[in-house]
KESE-535521 format. One record per residue: residue in three letters; y, z, x of N, C-alpha, C in turn. Coordinates in nm, 4 decimals. Layout:
! residues N
ALA,Y,Z,X,Y,Z,X,Y,Z,X;
...
This chain:
! residues 97
MET,10.4212,9.6738,13.5588,10.4258,9.5775,13.4701,10.4102,9.6057,13.3222;
THR,10.4639,9.5447,13.2273,10.4597,9.6029,13.1103,10.3546,9.4843,13.0322;
GLN,10.2790,9.5324,12.9319,10.2025,9.4842,12.8428,10.2703,9.3965,12.7358;
CYS,10.2423,9.2780,12.6954,10.2974,9.2327,12.5713,10.2434,9.2784,12.4534;
VAL,10.3393,9.3024,12.3457,10.2849,9.3544,12.2285,10.2075,9.2609,12.1479;
ARG,10.1137,9.2711,12.0992,10.0215,9.1964,12.0015,9.9840,9.2531,11.8798;
VAL,10.0246,9.1783,11.7766,9.9567,9.2010,11.6368,9.8337,9.1904,11.6117;
THR,9.7207,9.2977,11.5841,9.5972,9.2492,11.5790,9.5585,9.2240,11.4307;
ALA,9.6329,9.2923,11.3218,9.6076,9.2652,11.1804,9.7556,9.3006,11.0725;
VAL,9.7261,9.2556,10.9861,9.8305,9.2591,10.8716,9.7812,9.2752,10.7578;
LYS,9.8270,9.3595,10.6439,9.7961,9.3645,10.5163,9.9257,9.3966,10.4278;
TYR,9.9184,9.2860,10.3252,10.0117,9.2973,10.2470,9.9797,9.4180,10.1454;
LEU,10.0844,9.5010,10.0938,10.0718,9.6202,10.0483,10.1305,9.6091,9.9015;
GLY,10.2068,9.5124,9.8594,10.2556,9.4858,9.7341,10.4112,9.5132,9.7598;
GLY,10.4950,9.4502,9.6647,10.6222,9.4588,9.6647,10.6824,9.3907,9.8093;
ARG,10.7654,9.4793,9.8827,10.8206,9.4239,9.9935,10.7394,9.5103,10.1429;
ARG,10.6106,9.5710,10.0869,10.5623,9.6395,10.2261,10.4368,9.5403,10.2788;
LEU,10.4298,9.5791,10.4088,10.3238,9.5352,10.4983,10.2830,9.6622,10.5768;
GLU,10.1457,9.6405,10.5942,10.1077,9.7246,10.7001,10.0615,9.6531,10.8387;
VAL,10.1047,9.6810,10.9539,10.0964,9.5976,11.0829,10.0311,9.6872,11.1722;
VAL,9.9181,9.6361,11.2237,9.8466,9.6930,11.3091,9.8412,9.5988,11.4652;
PHE,9.8941,9.7007,11.5494,9.9210,9.6400,11.6973,9.7949,9.6808,11.7853;
ALA,9.7917,9.5997,11.8797,9.6682,9.6232,11.9961,9.6727,9.7369,12.0581;
ASP,9.7787,9.8255,12.0491,9.7638,9.9430,12.1438,9.7396,10.0564,12.0400;
GLY,9.6998,10.0303,11.9123,9.6446,10.1434,11.8210,9.7537,10.1755,11.7193;
LEU,9.8727,10.1288,11.7487,9.9817,10.1754,11.6611,9.9709,10.1012,11.5171;
SER,9.9850,10.1634,11.4102,10.0002,10.1036,11.2587,10.1298,10.1428,11.2102;
ARG,10.1826,10.0344,11.1483,10.3322,10.0675,11.0940,10.3359,10.0239,10.9443;
HIS,10.3858,10.1000,10.8664,10.4048,10.0482,10.7063,10.5551,10.0033,10.7389;
LEU,10.5869,9.8741,10.6933,10.7002,9.8341,10.6965,10.7648,9.7852,10.5474;
ASP,10.8850,9.8222,10.5246,10.9310,9.7820,10.3801,11.0485,9.6889,10.4341;
PHE,11.0347,9.5644,10.3790,11.1020,9.4189,10.4343,11.2426,9.4450,10.3154;
HIS,11.3659,9.4190,10.3764,11.4757,9.4098,10.3026,11.4718,9.2748,10.2314;
THR,11.5920,9.2273,10.1581,11.6130,9.1018,10.0927,11.7232,9.0356,10.1510;
ASP,11.7642,9.0605,10.2600,11.8846,9.0046,10.3066,11.8644,8.9125,10.4214;
TRP,11.7364,8.8389,10.4293,11.7220,8.7435,10.5219,11.8096,8.6124,10.4815;
PHE,11.8382,8.5277,10.5797,11.9197,8.4085,10.5664,11.8885,8.2964,10.6393;
GLY,11.9423,8.1855,10.6203,11.9044,8.0635,10.6992,11.7537,8.0125,10.6851;
ASN,11.6958,7.9933,10.8068,11.5634,7.9140,10.7871,11.4716,8.0301,10.7274;
ILE,11.4846,8.1355,10.7425,11.3901,8.2519,10.7011,11.4142,8.3115,10.5827;
ALA,11.5195,8.2733,10.4931,11.5602,8.3176,10.3719,11.4360,8.3311,10.2818;
GLN,11.3299,8.2513,10.2942,11.2255,8.2372,10.1967,11.1653,8.4038,10.1917;
LEU,11.1667,8.4593,10.3231,11.1006,8.6003,10.3237,11.1663,8.6928,10.2097;
ASN,11.2990,8.6528,10.1596,11.3413,8.7489,10.0359,11.2646,8.7446,9.9179;
ARG,11.1554,8.6664,9.9129,11.0877,8.6336,9.7906,10.9413,8.7035,9.8083;
ASP,10.9085,8.8002,9.7237,10.7874,8.8739,9.7500,10.6584,8.7818,9.7549;
ASP,10.6514,8.6747,9.6679,10.5353,8.5898,9.6740,10.5290,8.5128,9.8097;
PHE,10.6385,8.4965,9.8609,10.6296,8.4103,10.0335,10.5876,8.5140,10.0991;
LEU,10.6479,8.6481,10.1151,10.6116,8.7616,10.2031,10.4678,8.7780,10.1945;
ALA,10.4122,8.7716,10.0606,10.2661,8.8071,10.0556,10.1839,8.7109,10.1309;
GLN,10.2379,8.5933,10.1931,10.1591,8.4789,10.2350,10.1429,8.5178,10.4088;
VAL,10.1837,8.6433,10.4523,10.1746,8.6704,10.5683,10.0374,8.6652,10.6488;
SER,10.0191,8.6355,10.7838,9.8870,8.6286,10.8519,9.9379,8.6597,10.9984;
VAL,9.8289,8.6743,11.0800,9.8562,8.6861,11.2410,9.8450,8.5557,11.2913;
ASP,9.9443,8.5203,11.3473,9.9251,8.3846,11.4626,9.8190,8.4251,11.5407;
PRO,9.7161,8.3493,11.5599,9.6082,8.3436,11.6678,9.6569,8.3400,11.7927;
ILE,9.7495,8.2623,11.8314,9.7932,8.2312,11.9537,9.9126,8.3311,12.0126;
ALA,10.0114,8.3350,11.9217,10.1394,8.4239,11.9476,10.1073,8.5721,11.9366;
GLN,10.0073,8.5935,11.8436,9.9715,8.7416,11.8028,10.0882,8.8091,11.7527;
THR,10.1628,8.7515,11.6598,10.2473,8.8181,11.5562,10.2545,8.7934,11.4322;
LEU,10.3139,8.8354,11.3437,10.3258,8.7930,11.1950,10.3848,8.6514,11.1865;
CYS,10.3314,8.5770,11.0841,10.3649,8.4368,11.0681,10.3675,8.4190,10.9336;
TRP,10.4309,8.3075,10.8651,10.4151,8.2649,10.7609,10.4250,8.0997,10.7368;
PRO,10.3962,8.0453,10.6273,10.3942,7.9086,10.6371,10.5457,7.8640,10.6802;
LYS,10.5519,7.7307,10.7082,10.6868,7.6549,10.7539,10.7326,7.7248,10.8972;
ASP,10.6381,7.7487,10.9659,10.6765,7.7997,11.0912,10.7499,7.9217,11.1190;
ILE,10.7436,8.0307,11.0127,10.8226,8.1368,11.0243,10.7290,8.2512,11.1118;
ASP,10.7842,8.2995,11.2100,10.7101,8.4064,11.2733,10.8489,8.5300,11.3183;
LEU,10.7895,8.6500,11.3519,10.8690,8.7342,11.4109,10.8483,8.7974,11.5348;
ASP,10.9703,8.8585,11.5885,10.9329,8.9062,11.7402,10.8275,9.0062,11.7200;
PRO,10.7205,9.0187,11.8272,10.6156,9.1447,11.8068,10.6974,9.2617,11.8407;
GLU,10.7833,9.2440,11.9630,10.8323,9.3849,12.0147,10.9418,9.4205,11.9284;
VAL,11.0106,9.3506,11.8263,11.0963,9.4298,11.7385,11.0140,9.5096,11.6388;
LEU,10.8852,9.4185,11.5951,10.8040,9.4925,11.4858,10.7593,9.6062,11.5319;
HIS,10.7283,9.6405,11.6565,10.6504,9.7532,11.7427,10.7684,9.8587,11.7513;
GLY,10.8891,9.8234,11.7646,10.9828,9.9281,11.7704,11.0301,9.9339,11.9022;
ASP,11.0028,9.8326,11.9873,11.0540,9.8245,12.1397,11.1836,9.7600,12.1627;
CYS,11.2079,9.6938,12.0775,11.3476,9.6263,12.0929,11.4240,9.6278,11.9489;
GLU,11.5313,9.6086,11.9773,11.6481,9.6056,11.8296,11.6652,9.4544,11.8033;
PRO,11.6457,9.4210,11.6863,11.6661,9.2879,11.6590,11.7968,9.2346,11.6464;
ALA,11.8031,9.1005,11.7213,11.9500,9.0487,11.7731,12.0261,9.0013,11.6265;
THR,11.9592,8.9980,11.5275,12.0397,8.9620,11.4212,12.0498,9.0471,11.2948;
GLY,11.9996,9.2079,11.3289,12.0297,9.2852,11.2312,11.8805,9.3445,11.1927;
ALA,11.8938,9.4555,11.1246,11.7861,9.5156,11.0737,11.7246,9.4545,10.9562;
TYR,11.6108,9.4099,10.9328,11.5854,9.3434,10.8433,11.4377,9.4230,10.7711;
PHE,11.3969,9.5232,10.8278,11.2873,9.6205,10.7553,11.3217,9.7402,10.7938;
THR,11.2508,9.8417,10.7258,11.2728,9.9723,10.7413,11.1215,10.0368,10.7818;
VAL,11.0899,10.1244,10.8697,10.9688,10.1755,10.9110,10.9542,10.2740,10.7993;
VAL,10.8411,10.2710,10.7133,10.8202,10.3463,10.6179,10.7310,10.4946,10.6781;
SER,10.6156,10.4491,10.7688,10.5436,10.5414,10.8220,10.4639,10.4755,10.9266;
GLU,10.4420,10.5267,11.0262,10.3521,10.5036,11.1348,10.2644,10.6104,11.2219;
PHE,10.1383,10.5546,11.2477,10.0475,10.6574,11.3454,9.9888,10.5547,11.4266;
ARG,9.9334,10.6169,11.5290,9.8530,10.5712,11.6443,9.7035,10.6329,11.6305;
ALA,9.6018,10.5194,11.6092,9.4997,10.5589,11.6225,9.4471,10.6165,11.7841;
ILE,9.3612,10.7404,11.7409,9.3117,10.7744,11.8647,9.1841,10.7322,11.9092;
CYS,9.1367,10.7131,11.9971,8.9967,10.6814,12.0459,8.9392,10.7788,12.0977;
ASN,8.8305,10.8114,12.0983,8.7404,10.8922,12.1959,8.6580,10.8134,12.2727;
């Protein structure tokens, strides 16, 4: 049985970058591209990207106007269905003793 990927924290790092922390200890710095289209085209604006938060129910990244992203794609477990809209700049996994 596979576990659901859950986002536990997010931090806006400025510009197009976010730090995303997952429940399994993985932390990724993501650089968001500016080629979003359709209902999520607002993510092309840095000021809108900065409004990111963690949805307490879906446990993924979300923005105003009901915009959210698939946590499995953010985690790197699945390829996005509509293309790559971010680049992984760095990642590390916290080690708990």
